[in-house]
C-alpha positions as CSV (number, residue, x, y, z in Angstrom):
1,X,0.0,0.0,0.0
2,X,1.5,3.3,-1.1
3,X,2.0,6.1,1.4
4,X,-0.2,9.1,0.7
5,X,1.9,12.2,-0.1
6,X,1.3,15.3,1.9
7,X,-0.5,18.3,0.3
8,X,2.7,20.3,0.9
9,X,4.7,17.9,-1.2
10,X,2.0,18.1,-3.9
11,X,2.1,21.9,-3.9
12,X,5.9,21.9,-4.2
13,X,5.9,19.3,-6.9
14,X,3.4,21.2,-9.1
15,X,4.8,24.6,-8.2
16,X,8.0,24.1,-10.1
17,X,6.1,23.3,-13.3
18,X,3.7,26.3,-13.4
19,X,4.4,29.0,-15.9
20,X,5.9,32.2,-14.5
21,X,2.8,34.1,-15.6
22,X,0.6,32.0,-13.3
23,X,2.2,33.7,-10.4
24,X,0.4,36.9,-11.5
25,X,-3.0,35.3,-11.8
26,X,-5.5,36.6,-9.3
27,X,-8.9,35.1,-8.7
28,X,-12.0,37.1,-9.6
29,X,-13.9,38.6,-6.7
30,X,-17.1,37.3,-8.2
31,X,-15.7,33.8,-8.7
32,X,-14.9,33.6,-5.0
33,X,-18.5,34.5,-4.3
34,X,-20.2,31.9,-6.6
35,X,-19.9,28.8,-4.5
36,X,-20.8,30.7,-1.3
37,X,-23.7,32.7,-2.6
38,X,-25.3,29.7,-4.3
39,X,-26.5,28.6,-0.9
40,X,-30.2,29.4,-0.5
41,X,-29.7,30.9,3.0
42,X,-27.2,33.5,1.7
43,X,-28.6,36.8,0.5
44,X,-26.2,37.6,-2.4
45,X,-25.8,41.2,-3.2
46,X,-22.5,40.3,-4.8
47,X,-22.7,38.7,-8.2
48,X,-24.1,40.7,-11.1
49,X,-27.0,38.4,-11.7
50,X,-30.0,39.6,-13.8
51,X,-33.5,38.5,-12.8
52,X,-34.1,35.3,-14.9
53,X,-36.9,34.1,-12.7
54,X,-39.2,36.8,-14.3
55,X,-38.5,35.6,-17.8
56,X,-41.7,34.4,-19.4
57,X,-41.7,30.6,-19.2
58,X,-44.1,30.1,-22.0
59,X,-41.9,32.0,-24.4
60,X,-38.9,30.0,-23.3
61,X,-40.7,26.7,-23.8
62,X,-41.9,27.7,-27.3
63,X,-38.3,28.7,-28.2
64,X,-36.8,25.4,-27.1
65,X,-39.5,23.4,-28.9
66,X,-39.1,25.3,-32.1
67,X,-35.3,25.2,-31.9
68,X,-35.3,21.4,-31.4
69,X,-37.8,20.9,-34.2
70,X,-36.1,23.0,-36.9
71,X,-32.4,23.1,-35.9
72,X,-31.8,19.8,-34.0
73,X,-28.9,18.7,-36.3
74,X,-27.2,22.1,-36.5
75,X,-27.4,23.0,-32.8
76,X,-25.5,19.8,-31.9
77,X,-22.8,20.4,-34.4
78,X,-19.7,22.6,-34.5
79,X,-20.2,26.1,-35.7
80,X,-17.9,28.6,-37.4
81,X,-15.4,30.1,-34.9
82,X,-16.7,33.6,-35.5
83,X,-20.4,32.5,-35.0
84,X,-23.4,31.7,-37.2
85,X,-24.9,34.4,-39.4
86,X,-28.2,34.3,-37.6
87,X,-26.9,35.3,-34.2
88,X,-24.7,38.0,-35.9
89,X,-27.9,39.4,-37.3
90,X,-29.3,39.5,-33.8
91,X,-26.2,41.3,-32.6
92,X,-26.5,43.9,-35.4
93,X,-30.1,44.5,-34.3
94,X,-29.1,45.0,-30.7
95,X,-26.3,47.4,-31.6
96,X,-28.6,49.2,-33.9
97,X,-31.0,49.8,-31.0
98,X,-28.0,51.6,-29.3
99,X,-27.4,53.7,-32.3
100,X,-24.5,51.8,-33.8
101,X,-24.6,50.8,-37.5
102,X,-22.6,47.5,-37.3
103,X,-21.7,45.1,-40.1
104,X,-21.9,41.4,-39.2
105,X,-18.6,40.9,-41.1
106,X,-16.9,42.8,-38.2
107,X,-18.5,40.8,-35.5
108,X,-16.9,37.9,-33.5
109,X,-19.3,35.8,-31.3
110,X,-17.7,35.0,-28.0
111,X,-18.4,32.8,-25.0
112,X,-19.8,35.6,-22.9
113,X,-18.4,39.1,-22.7
114,X,-15.7,37.8,-20.4
115,X,-14.1,35.9,-23.3
116,X,-14.1,39.1,-25.4
117,X,-12.0,40.9,-22.7
118,X,-9.7,37.9,-22.5
119,X,-9.2,37.7,-26.3
120,X,-8.4,41.3,-26.7
121,X,-5.9,41.2,-23.9
122,X,-4.4,38.0,-25.2
123,X,-4.0,39.6,-28.7
124,X,-2.5,42.9,-27.6
125,X,-0.7,42.5,-24.3
126,X,2.9,41.2,-23.8
127,X,4.3,40.9,-20.3
128,X,5.0,44.4,-19.0
129,X,2.8,46.2,-21.5
130,X,0.7,49.1,-20.2
131,X,-3.0,49.3,-20.3
132,X,-5.3,52.0,-18.9
133,X,-8.5,51.2,-16.9
134,X,-10.9,53.1,-14.7
135,X,-10.5,53.3,-10.9
136,X,-12.4,51.3,-9.8
137,X,-12.7,48.9,-12.8
138,X,-14.8,45.8,-13.6
139,X,-13.6,43.1,-11.1
140,X,-14.0,40.4,-13.7
141,X,-11.4,42.0,-16.0
142,X,-8.8,42.2,-13.3
143,X,-7.7,38.5,-13.4
144,X,-7.6,38.6,-17.2
145,X,-5.3,41.7,-17.2
146,X,-3.1,40.2,-14.6
147,X,-2.8,36.8,-16.2
148,X,-1.2,38.4,-19.3
149,X,1.0,40.4,-17.0
150,X,-0.3,43.8,-18.0
151,X,0.8,46.9,-16.1
152,X,-2.3,48.9,-15.4
153,X,-2.7,52.6,-14.9
154,X,-6.0,53.4,-13.3
155,X,-7.8,56.7,-13.8
156,X,-10.2,58.0,-11.2
157,X,-13.9,58.2,-11.8
158,X,-16.4,60.8,-10.6
159,X,-20.1,61.4,-11.2
160,X,-19.5,61.8,-14.9
161,X,-17.4,58.7,-15.4
162,X,-13.6,58.5,-16.2
163,X,-11.8,61.8,-15.5
164,X,-10.6,62.6,-19.0
165,X,-8.4,65.4,-17.7
166,X,-6.5,62.9,-15.5
167,X,-6.3,60.5,-18.5
168,X,-4.6,63.1,-20.6
169,X,-2.1,63.8,-17.8
170,X,-1.3,60.2,-17.6
171,X,-1.0,59.8,-21.3
172,X,1.5,62.7,-21.4
173,X,3.5,61.2,-18.6
174,X,3.6,57.8,-20.3
175,X,4.6,59.4,-23.6
176,X,7.5,61.2,-21.9
177,X,8.7,57.8,-20.8
178,X,8.3,56.3,-24.3
179,X,5.3,54.2,-23.3
180,X,2.3,53.7,-25.5
181,X,-0.7,52.0,-23.8
182,X,-2.0,49.0,-25.7
183,X,-5.6,50.0,-25.0
184,X,-7.9,52.0,-22.7
185,X,-10.5,49.8,-21.1
186,X,-13.8,51.5,-20.0
187,X,-17.3,50.7,-19.1
188,X,-18.8,54.1,-19.9
189,X,-22.5,53.3,-19.3
190,X,-23.7,52.3,-15.8
191,X,-20.1,51.4,-15.0
192,X,-19.3,48.2,-13.2
193,X,-18.7,48.5,-10.3
194,X,-19.5,52.2,-9.7
195,X,-22.8,52.6,-11.5
196,X,-21.9,56.0,-13.0
197,X,-22.2,57.0,-16.6
198,X,-19.6,58.9,-18.7
199,X,-20.9,62.3,-19.8
200,X,-21.4,63.1,-23.5
201,X,-18.6,65.7,-23.3
202,X,-16.2,63.2,-21.9
203,X,-17.2,60.6,-24.5
204,X,-16.5,62.9,-27.3
205,X,-13.1,64.0,-25.9
206,X,-12.1,60.3,-25.3
207,X,-12.8,59.5,-28.9
208,X,-10.9,62.6,-30.0
209,X,-7.9,61.5,-27.9
210,X,-8.0,58.0,-29.4
211,X,-8.0,59.4,-32.9
212,X,-5.4,62.0,-32.2
213,X,-3.0,59.6,-30.5
214,X,-4.0,56.5,-32.4
215,X,-4.9,54.6,-29.3
216,X,-7.4,51.7,-29.0
217,X,-10.4,52.0,-26.7
218,X,-12.0,48.9,-25.4
219,X,-15.7,49.8,-24.8
220,X,-17.4,47.3,-22.6
221,X,-21.2,47.8,-22.8
222,X,-23.1,45.1,-21.1
223,X,-25.7,47.4,-19.4
224,X,-26.4,50.1,-22.0
225,X,-30.0,48.8,-22.7
226,X,-30.8,48.7,-19.0
227,X,-31.6,52.4,-18.5
228,X,-34.5,53.4,-16.3
229,X,-33.9,57.1,-15.8
230,X,-32.2,59.9,-17.8
231,X,-31.6,60.1,-21.5
232,X,-29.6,57.6,-23.6
233,X,-26.1,58.7,-24.7
234,X,-24.3,57.6,-27.8
235,X,-21.8,54.8,-27.4
236,X,-18.1,55.4,-27.9
237,X,-18.3,53.1,-31.0
238,X,-21.0,55.3,-32.5
239,X,-19.0,58.5,-31.9
240,X,-15.8,56.9,-33.3
241,X,-17.3,55.2,-36.4
242,X,-15.3,52.0,-35.9
243,X,-11.7,53.3,-36.2
244,X,-10.2,53.0,-32.8
245,X,-13.0,51.6,-30.6
246,X,-13.4,47.9,-30.1
247,X,-17.0,47.3,-28.9
248,X,-17.9,44.5,-26.4
249,X,-21.4,43.3,-25.8
250,X,-23.2,40.4,-24.2
251,X,-26.6,38.7,-24.1
252,X,-26.1,38.0,-20.4
253,X,-27.9,41.1,-19.2
254,X,-30.5,41.5,-21.9
255,X,-31.4,37.8,-22.1
256,X,-29.7,35.3,-19.8
257,X,-26.2,34.8,-18.5
258,X,-26.5,31.0,-18.7
259,X,-26.3,31.2,-22.5
260,X,-22.6,32.4,-22.2
261,X,-23.0,34.4,-25.3
262,X,-21.3,37.7,-26.1
263,X,-19.5,39.4,-28.9
264,X,-16.9,41.9,-30.0
265,X,-17.1,44.3,-33.0
266,X,-13.8,45.6,-34.2
267,X,-11.8,46.8,-37.2
268,X,-10.9,43.9,-39.5
269,X,-7.2,43.5,-38.6
270,X,-8.2,43.3,-34.9
271,X,-11.0,40.9,-35.5
272,X,-8.8,38.5,-37.6
273,X,-6.3,38.2,-34.7
274,X,-9.1,37.7,-32.1
275,X,-10.7,35.0,-34.3
276,X,-7.5,33.1,-34.4
277,X,-7.0,33.4,-30.7
278,X,-10.6,32.2,-30.1
279,X,-10.1,29.1,-32.3
280,X,-7.1,28.2,-30.2
281,X,-9.1,28.7,-27.0
282,X,-12.4,26.9,-27.7
283,X,-12.9,26.4,-31.5
284,X,-16.3,28.0,-31.3
285,X,-19.0,29.1,-28.9
286,X,-22.1,26.9,-28.1
287,X,-24.3,26.2,-31.1
288,X,-27.2,25.5,-28.7
289,X,-27.0,29.0,-27.3
290,X,-26.6,30.6,-30.7
291,X,-29.6,28.9,-32.2
292,X,-31.6,29.6,-29.0
293,X,-30.9,33.3,-29.4
294,X,-31.8,33.4,-33.1
295,X,-35.0,31.5,-32.5
296,X,-35.9,33.8,-29.6
297,X,-35.4,36.9,-31.7
298,X,-37.6,35.4,-34.4
299,X,-40.5,34.6,-32.0
300,X,-40.4,37.3,-29.3
301,X,-39.9,41.0,-28.8
302,X,-36.5,41.1,-27.0
303,X,-37.0,44.8,-26.3
304,X,-40.1,44.0,-24.3
305,X,-38.2,41.8,-22.0
306,X,-35.5,44.5,-21.5
307,X,-38.2,47.0,-20.7
308,X,-39.7,44.6,-18.2
309,X,-36.4,43.9,-16.6
310,X,-35.6,47.6,-16.4
311,X,-38.8,48.2,-14.4
312,X,-37.9,45.4,-12.0
313,X,-34.4,46.8,-11.5
314,X,-35.5,50.3,-10.9
315,X,-37.7,49.2,-8.0
316,X,-34.9,47.1,-6.6
317,X,-32.4,50.0,-6.9
318,X,-34.9,52.2,-5.0
319,X,-35.3,49.5,-2.3
320,X,-31.6,49.2,-1.8
321,X,-31.1,53.0,-1.5
322,X,-33.9,53.3,1.0
323,X,-32.4,50.4,3.0
324,X,-28.9,52.0,3.0
325,X,-30.4,55.3,4.2
326,X,-32.0,53.4,7.1
327,X,-29.3,50.9,8.1
328,X,-25.9,52.3,7.0
329,X,-24.1,54.9,9.2
330,X,-24.4,58.6,8.2
331,X,-20.7,58.5,7.1
332,X,-21.4,56.1,4.3
333,X,-21.8,57.4,0.7
334,X,-23.0,55.7,-2.4
335,X,-23.7,56.2,-6.1
336,X,-27.2,56.4,-7.5
337,X,-27.2,54.8,-11.0
338,X,-29.6,55.6,-13.8
339,X,-29.4,52.0,-15.0
340,X,-27.4,48.8,-14.8
341,X,-27.1,46.6,-11.9
342,X,-24.7,48.1,-9.3
343,X,-24.2,50.6,-6.5
344,X,-20.8,51.5,-5.2
345,X,-20.7,52.3,-1.5
346,X,-17.8,53.9,0.4
347,X,-17.7,53.4,4.2
348,X,-15.7,55.2,6.9
349,X,-12.0,54.8,6.2
350,X,-11.2,52.6,9.2
351,X,-13.4,49.9,7.7
352,X,-11.8,47.1,5.6
353,X,-14.6,45.6,3.5
354,X,-12.6,42.4,2.9
355,X,-12.7,41.8,6.7
356,X,-16.3,43.1,6.8
357,X,-17.3,40.5,4.2
358,X,-15.9,37.6,6.3
359,X,-18.1,38.7,9.2
360,X,-21.1,39.4,6.9
361,X,-20.9,35.9,5.6
362,X,-21.6,34.6,9.1
363,X,-24.8,36.6,8.9
364,X,-25.5,35.0,5.5
365,X,-25.1,38.1,3.3
366,X,-22.5,38.8,0.7
367,X,-21.1,41.7,-1.4
368,X,-18.0,42.3,-3.4
369,X,-15.2,44.1,-1.5
370,X,-13.8,47.1,-3.3
371,X,-10.2,45.9,-3.4
372,X,-11.3,43.5,-6.2
373,X,-11.8,46.4,-8.5
374,X,-8.2,47.6,-8.4
375,X,-4.9,46.3,-9.6
376,X,-1.4,46.2,-8.2
377,X,-0.6,48.7,-5.5
378,X,-3.9,50.5,-6.1
379,X,-5.9,47.7,-4.3
380,X,-5.6,49.8,-1.1
381,X,-7.8,52.4,-2.6
382,X,-10.7,50.1,-2.5
383,X,-10.2,49.0,1.1
384,X,-13.3,50.7,2.5
385,X,-15.6,50.4,-0.5
386,X,-18.0,47.7,-1.7
387,X,-20.0,46.8,-4.8
388,X,-23.6,46.0,-4.2
389,X,-25.9,44.3,-6.7
390,X,-29.6,45.0,-6.6
391,X,-30.9,43.0,-9.6
392,X,-30.6,39.5,-8.5
393,X,-32.9,39.3,-5.4
394,X,-36.4,40.8,-4.7
395,X,-36.9,44.0,-2.6
396,X,-37.6,42.3,0.7
397,X,-34.4,40.3,0.5
398,X,-32.4,43.4,-0.5
399,X,-33.8,45.2,2.5
400,X,-32.9,42.3,4.8
401,X,-29.4,42.0,3.2
402,X,-28.6,45.6,3.8
403,X,-29.9,45.4,7.3
404,X,-27.5,42.5,8.0
405,X,-24.6,44.4,6.5
406,X,-25.5,47.5,8.5
407,X,-25.6,45.4,11.7
408,X,-22.2,44.0,11.1
409,X,-20.9,47.4,10.1
410,X,-22.3,48.9,13.3
411,X,-20.5,46.2,15.4
412,X,-17.2,47.0,13.6
413,X,-17.6,50.7,14.2
414,X,-18.4,50.2,17.9
415,X,-15.3,48.0,18.2
416,X,-13.1,50.6,16.6
417,X,-14.5,53.3,18.9
418,X,-13.9,51.1,21.9
419,X,-10.3,50.3,20.9
420,X,-9.4,53.9,20.0
421,X,-11.4,55.6,22.8
422,X,-13.2,57.6,20.1
423,X,-16.9,57.8,21.0
424,X,-18.1,60.7,19.0
425,X,-19.7,60.2,15.6
426,X,-17.1,59.2,13.0
427,X,-16.9,62.0,10.4
428,X,-16.0,61.1,6.8
429,X,-12.7,62.2,5.5
430,X,-13.0,65.5,3.6
431,X,-13.0,65.0,-0.2
432,X,-10.1,66.1,-2.2
433,X,-10.4,69.0,-4.6
434,X,-13.0,67.1,-6.7
435,X,-16.0,67.0,-4.4
436,X,-17.9,64.8,-6.9
437,X,-15.5,61.9,-6.4
438,X,-17.2,58.6,-6.9
439,X,-16.5,57.8,-3.3
440,X,-18.6,60.8,-2.1
441,X,-21.7,60.8,-4.4
442,X,-24.9,61.5,-2.5
443,X,-27.1,64.4,-1.5
444,X,-28.4,66.2,-4.6
445,X,-27.7,63.2,-6.8
446,X,-30.1,61.1,-4.7
447,X,-32.7,63.8,-4.8
448,X,-32.5,64.1,-8.6
449,X,-32.9,60.3,-8.9
450,X,-36.0,60.3,-6.9
451,X,-37.6,63.1,-9.0
452,X,-37.0,61.2,-12.3
């Protein structure tokens, strides 16, 4: 009988075989939450889950039946790496609804929007290359950027999205050092995780900068159709005309994430390289999902479902804000999004939300700690922030989840006051020069949202 080797020995044995780049790989903050928040007793305000329980079951049943009847052979077969024409036509329709005149020849179907981010990073980034992201940025993109050993420069957000003045300063600095960023990654509409939207003026200037400096912009737009207040703004892709903007989209938020179906629309040379990279990664995306989408678009009004979902999410956003006003300390600040799925909350600076999460999980409630939205040394900037999702659970569960977080937070603040001897109300740190910093959005913004 052979002696079982210790786990330490196994770790050491495999460690010497891992590629050097694997040392840079960081797990996604959402991935860490999935197994925990799948438990029914846990109220998950963490993962960016749309409401699929409200999807009309009769429509879904009809789509599956029709798909099996008319496409049974095709949906079980390999498909072209870049996707079938039918689903590309659906993508062109969705982009058209956002004001973009797209050509299906410039579209690559991907396995979710996540793969689109990964493919672009894989194609453009060598170890040590510089990219630019927002601060905070989409937590799901962080492990992809790190796995390809990108050096990230993060640009602060405020109530109008990425600070383009700071972007220009950083570009000038990089240029003086002989560094050209491979791309600028942005979620301009209902940003994940902050919920803010880039203003029209800043969108125009960002596109101008891209054209002036010949820089690529990676526009990630999963939430653009999920607006429930305010006026729609043109996408960066629409303003650019397809020269320097690579557009990323997904069916996860306007249909269902379980389909794992997204896309990128890009200039032909970029698309060709991404197509080759995708073939190496997975040959092609699911034929079942592609035919389900095409059949659904033939039989149902996809815009009607988006409108229905938007109404649900608006009510849930309002419920979360009301609960935060009631259960969070007066020092807490948060964003008030006009659409999308997320609120970014900033707590008193002595609170570490990674530690707070560990304690919150004992109360069966979860959120994404802010550190997961930063890269490298910038992670400390997210220490006292959190991303909260309001789309995945109903209003009563949102209220209870926020109550539980507020209770744990109150215990943490009481402990801090006891340890420091500070018993007066904790005042928030005074904002820097920019008083509309994303960490300090409240007040008039909240009033405006209620009046919409």
